[in-house]
N, C-alpha and C positions, 0 to 999 in steps of 0.2 A: 803238974796241972796241965789241963788241955789248952791248946792254943788254936787260933783260927786266923787265916790270912784275910785282911781287909781288901775288898774288891776295888776300893778307891785309891788308897795310899799304898797298898801292897805290903804293908808291914804285918809281921806276925804279932798278934795280940792275944792276951789271955781272954777267956770267954767272958769274964766280968767286965772287960773293956769293950766288948762288942755290944752294939745296939740291939735292944729287944724288938724295936719297931722295924728296923732294917737289918735283918740277920747277917747280911753279907758285908755290912759296913761297921767300922768302929765308931765309938761314941764321939770321938774328936771330929771325924769326917762328917758325921751327921750334924754336929753342932755348927761346923763351918758352913755346911750346905744351908742349914736353917737360917743362919745369920745372913748369908748372901741373898736368900729368897726374901727375907724381911726387908733388907736394905733396898732391894730392887722394888719391892711393893711400896715402900715409903717414898722412893724417888718418883714412882709413877703417880702416887697420890698427890705429892707436892705439885707435879706438873698439871694435874687435873684441877687442883685447887687454885692455881695461879689465876689471878683476875684476867679476864679477857679484855681486849681493847674495847673501849666504849664504841658503840655504833654511832656514826655521824651521818645525819641525814644531809647530804651535800646539796640536794635540791633546795631544802629549807634554808641552809646557810647561804646559798646563792641568792635566794629571794631577800633574805635579811640584809645582805651586803648591798644589793642593788637598791633596796628601799632606803638604806642609810646614805648611799652616795648620791642618789637622784636629787634631793633638795640642794645639795652643794653645787652640783653641776648646773642645775636649772637657774640658779642665782646669777651665774656668769654668762648666760646665753639669752638670746632673744626668744620670746614665747613661741614664735612661729616654728622654731627648731625643736619643739618638744618631742616629736617622734624620733628625730636623730639623737637627741639627748637620752631618750629611753633606750635606744639601741646601744649607744655608747656606754651607758651605765651597766647594761647587762654584759657587755664585752669586758668592762673593768672587773665586774664580779667574777666572770669566767676565768680571767687571768689570775685573780687572787685565789680562787678555789684550786686551780691547777697548781699554784705555788704551794698552797697548804697541803695538798695531796702529795707533793713532791714530783709531779709530772713535768716533763720538759715543756718549756714555753714555746708556743707557736707564734708565728708572725701574723696574728689576727688583728692586732691594733693598727696596722698600716692600712686596713680597709675602711677606716672611719671617714 
């Protein structure tokens, strides 16, 4: 029987063991190549299907935090200090947002 050398593995194979689609490759090498291509495609598909991190509107969160903190701080201060309390509330909200984002804390609180 006639044989042919596979261009991939280099083994002498019978013609019946050679691929019809890839005439220079044996069926085993074509099967292995196809398996690797499909595995790579599946891995890429899994990566694209992975859920993305949810978008966080940090400016909205800052507003919500300041809005929640303000009444508590205003209870403990004199009404004439409302502007200072407002600024302090925003500073507290900024510090909390930075902590939630994992950013390094700055020494802003000392300016109050």
